[in-house]
C-alpha positions in Angstrom: 2.4 -17.2 12.9 1.1 -17.0 9.7 -2.0 -17.7 7.5 -1.2 -21.2 7.8 -0.5 -21.3 11.6 3.4 -21.7 11.3 6.0 -20.2 13.0 7.6 -18.2 10.3 8.2 -15.1 11.8 9.8 -13.4 14.6 9.1 -10.5 16.1 11.7 -8.2 17.5 11.2 -5.1 19.7 13.7 -2.3 19.8 14.4 -0.4 23.0 11.7 2.6 22.4 9.2 0.2 21.3 10.1 0.3 17.8 9.6 -3.3 16.1 11.0 -5.6 13.2 9.4 -8.6 11.6 11.6 -11.1 10.3 11.3 -14.2 8.3 12.9 -17.0 10.7 14.1 -19.4 8.2 15.5 -17.0 5.7 16.7 -15.0 8.2 14.9 -11.6 5.8 13.7 -8.9 7.4 9.8 -8.2 6.1 9.2 -4.6 7.3 10.3 -2.8 9.8 9.4 0.5 12.3 12.2 2.4 14.3 9.9 4.8 15.4 9.2 5.2 19.1 5.6 3.1 20.0 5.9 2.7 16.9 5.7 -1.7 17.1 1.5 -2.9 16.3 1.5 -5.4 18.7 2.6 -3.7 22.4 -0.9 -4.0 23.6 -1.0 -7.7 23.0 2.4 -9.2 23.6 0.8 -11.6 26.0 -1.7 -13.5 23.1 -1.1 -15.6 20.3 0.2 -13.1 17.6 -0.3 -13.3 13.9 1.5 -11.9 10.5 -0.5 -12.3 7.5 1.9 -9.6 5.9 2.4 -6.0 5.8 0.3 -4.1 8.0 -1.7 -7.2 8.4 -1.6 -7.4 12.5 -3.6 -10.2 14.2 -3.8 -11.8 17.6 -5.9 -14.6 18.8 -8.4 -14.4 21.8 -10.9 -16.8 23.0 -10.3 -19.1 19.5 -11.3 -16.3 17.2 -8.7 -14.3 15.5 -9.0 -10.1 15.6 -8.0 -7.3 13.9 -5.6 -5.4 16.1 -6.0 -1.8 14.0 -9.8 -2.6 14.5 -10.3 -5.0 17.2 -13.0 -6.9 15.1 -13.1 -10.5 15.2 -12.5 -11.6 11.5 -11.8 -14.7 9.1 -8.3 -15.6 8.6 -6.8 -12.1 6.6 -10.5 -11.3 5.3 -12.4 -8.8 6.8 -15.4 -10.4 4.9 -18.0 -12.9 6.0 -18.1 -15.0 2.2 -14.6 -16.7 3.0 -14.2 -18.9 0.0 -11.7 -21.8 -0.1 -10.2 -20.0 -3.4 -9.7 -17.0 -1.0 -7.6 -18.9 1.3 -5.1 -20.7 -1.5 -5.0 -17.4 -2.8 -3.9 -15.6 0.5 -1.6 -18.4 1.4 0.2 -18.5 -2.0 0.8 -14.9 -1.6 1.9 -15.5 2.2 4.7 -17.7 0.0 5.7 -15.4 -2.7 5.7 -12.7 0.2 8.2 -15.3 2.6 10.1 -16.2 -0.3 11.0 -12.5 -2.1 12.3 -11.1 0.9 15.6 -9.8 -0.1 18.2 -9.3 3.1 18.9 -5.5 4.1 20.7 -4.0 6.5 19.0 -1.1 8.5 22.1 0.7 8.5 22.2 0.9 4.8 18.3 1.5 4.8 18.3 4.6 6.8 21.6 6.1 4.7 19.3 6.4 1.8 18.7 3.3 -0.6 15.6 3.0 -2.0 12.7 0.8 -0.1 10.1 -0.3 -1.5 7.9 -2.3 -4.1 10.0 -3.3 -7.6 9.6 -1.2 -10.0 9.3 -4.1 -12.5 5.6 -4.8 -11.5 4.5 -1.3 -12.0 5.3 -1.7 -16.2 1.8 -3.6 -16.1 0.0 -0.1 -15.4 2.3 1.7 -18.5 0.5 1.3 -21.1 -1.6 3.4 -23.2 -4.5 3.2 -21.8 -3.0 3.9 -18.4 -1.8 7.0 -19.3 -3.4 10.2 -19.0 -4.7 12.6 -21.4 -7.3 14.2 -20.0 -6.4 16.6 -16.7 -7.6 13.1 -14.5 -4.3 12.6 -13.3 -5.7 11.9 -9.9 -7.9 9.5 -10.6 -5.3 8.0 -13.0 -3.0 7.6 -9.8 -5.6 5.9 -7.3 -6.7 3.5 -10.0 -3.2 2.1 -10.7 -2.7 2.3 -6.3 -5.8 0.0 -7.0 -4.7 -2.5 -9.3 -1.9 -2.6 -7.2 -3.5 -3.8 -4.2 -5.7 -6.0 -6.2 -2.6 -7.6 -7.9 0.0 -7.6 -5.3 -2.0 -7.1 -1.9 -4.9 -9.3 -2.1 -7.4 -6.9 -1.1 -10.4 -8.0 -3.7 -10.4 -4.5 -4.3 -11.9 -4.8 -8.1 -14.0 -6.6 -9.2 -13.8 -8.8 -12.4 -16.1 -6.5 -14.5 -14.4 -3.9 -14.3 -10.8 -4.5 -14.6 -9.7 -8.8 -14.1 -7.1 -9.2 -11.4 -3.4 -9.2 -12.9 -4.3 -7.8 -16.6 -2.2 -5.2 -18.1 -5.4 -3.5 -19.3 -7.4 -1.1 -16.9 -10.8 -2.2 -17.8 -13.5 0.4 -17.3 -11.6 1.0 -13.8 -10.1 4.4 -15.0 -13.5 5.7 -16.9 -15.5 4.5 -13.2 -13.4 6.6 -11.4 -13.3 9.2 -13.3 -16.8 9.5 -12.9 -17.1 8.9 -8.6 -14.2 11.7 -8.9 -15.8 15.1 -7.7 -13.8 17.6 -9.6 -11.7 15.0 -11.4 -8.9 17.5 -12.4 -8.1 19.3 -9.5 -5.4 18.3 -6.9 -7.0 17.8 -3.6 -6.7 14.8 -1.7 -10.1 14.7 -0.1 -11.4 15.0 -3.9 -9.3 11.5 -4.8 -10.1 10.3 -1.5 -13.7 10.5 -2.1 -13.6 8.9 -5.7 -12.1 6.2 -4.5 -14.8 5.7 -1.4 -17.2 6.4 -3.9 -16.1 3.3 -6.4 -15.9 1.3 -3.3 -19.0 2.0 -2.0 -20.4 1.2 -5.6 -18.5 -1.8 -7.3 -15.8 -3.0 -5.2 -17.0 -6.7 -2.9 -14.3 -5.1 -0.7 -16.4 -2.5 1.5 -14.2 -2.6 4.4 -11.0 -1.2 2.8 -10.7 2.7 3.5 -9.2 5.4 1.3 -7.4 7.9 3.9 -6.1 11.5 2.8 -3.9 14.0 4.1 -3.0 17.9 2.7 0.1 18.2 4.7 3.9 16.9 4.0 3.3 12.9 3.5 6.9 11.8 3.8 6.1 9.7 6.9 2.6 8.1 5.0 4.6 7.3 1.9 7.7 6.2 4.0 5.5 3.4 6.2 3.5 2.6 3.1 6.6 1.4 0.9 8.0 -0.4 3.6 5.3 -2.7 3.2 5.6 -2.6 -0.5 2.5 -0.5 -0.9 2.1 2.3 -3.3 0.9 5.9 -2.4 -0.7 8.1 -4.6 0.9 11.1 -4.1 0.1 15.5 -5.3 2.4 17.7 -6.4 2.0 21.5 -6.4 4.1 23.6 -9.1 4.3 26.4 -6.3 6.2 23.6 -4.5 8.7 23.6 -7.7 6.5 19.9 -9.6 8.4 20.5 -13.1 4.8 18.1 -13.9 3.1 21.4 -12.2 -0.2 20.2 -10.0 -0.2 16.5 -10.7 -0.7 13.1 -9.1 1.6 10.4 -9.3 1.5 6.5 -7.6 4.9 6.6 -5.9 6.1 3.2 -4.8 9.6 3.3 -3.4 11.2 6.4 -1.3 15.1 7.5 -0.4 15.6 9.2 3.1 18.2 12.2 2.8 16.8 13.9 6.2 14.4 13.6 8.2 11.2 13.4 6.2 12.7 14.6 3.3 13.9 12.9 -0.1 12.8 10.9 -3.2 10.1 9.1 -4.5 10.2 6.4 -7.3 7.0 6.7 -9.0 4.6 5.8 -12.0 4.2 9.8 -13.3 0.6 7.9 -15.5 2.7 10.0 -18.9 4.5 6.8 -19.9 7.5 6.7 -17.5 6.9 3.8 -14.4 10.0 4.4 -12.8 10.4 8.8 -12.7 12.4 9.5 -9.6 11.0 12.9 -7.9 12.3 15.0 -5.1 9.6 15.2 -2.2 9.6 18.5 -1.4 7.6 18.5 -4.2 4.3 16.4 -2.4 2.0 18.6 -0.6 -0.5 15.8 -0.1 -1.3 11.7 -0.2 -4.0 9.3 0.0 -3.5 5.8 0.9 -5.4 2.5 0.9 -5.7 0.6 4.5 -8.5 -0.7 6.9 
């Protein structure tokens, strides 16, 4: 069931307990994972299952809505108690847009190496001169682009309007505040970028439930899982890994798999190119957003 309690999705379980979520009406795949035991609903198959868009997995229990990952009782699609009619209407709109924009895909084609992820046209919004990194603060800049996308397209209410207005082509004071909250803002260390995001959320964000997660190893699986759900990820690059950017941070929003945990990323490089293609071998870590 979706946010309006309509049976809009079908859950298909694979033999190895992977999963495919498909729109019922338009017969298109919303998201999938063929990894063993990746089905997020595997422990709740006897409950009424709810799907509020990519990575929002819930179920009904005794009349309450429960988040599968945190096991917390929540209001519809929000981890906040200050729900309003406007929140609900916005989420319904996002859900409708998500269903309408699902593109038919072939699992075989995806696995063979086609691009998977959010539309590159969405990222032109974050490519104006005011978004570009000119002071070696690529980490906070890449994180700001990721957060702005979540605010604009995922419905997480990450950034208050007095910092940056939703759907604006301007970052407002977002990048400046992110730089101030990020220790060693010019470094290429995933934990510092994550610390900056957490500091911003703690001080400014109306959504205190969202979390930044960092990893300092090959981030391919993290990038892949987020791109499948149309969500961007901050990726750190190292010159010692062959990066032509040197040590740098980019915001990846598509991936193309050519082998086991290897392939390519399409990204906004915060230097003026919002559809740059790079090899995944340059990446040494990543920072992602989620609950």
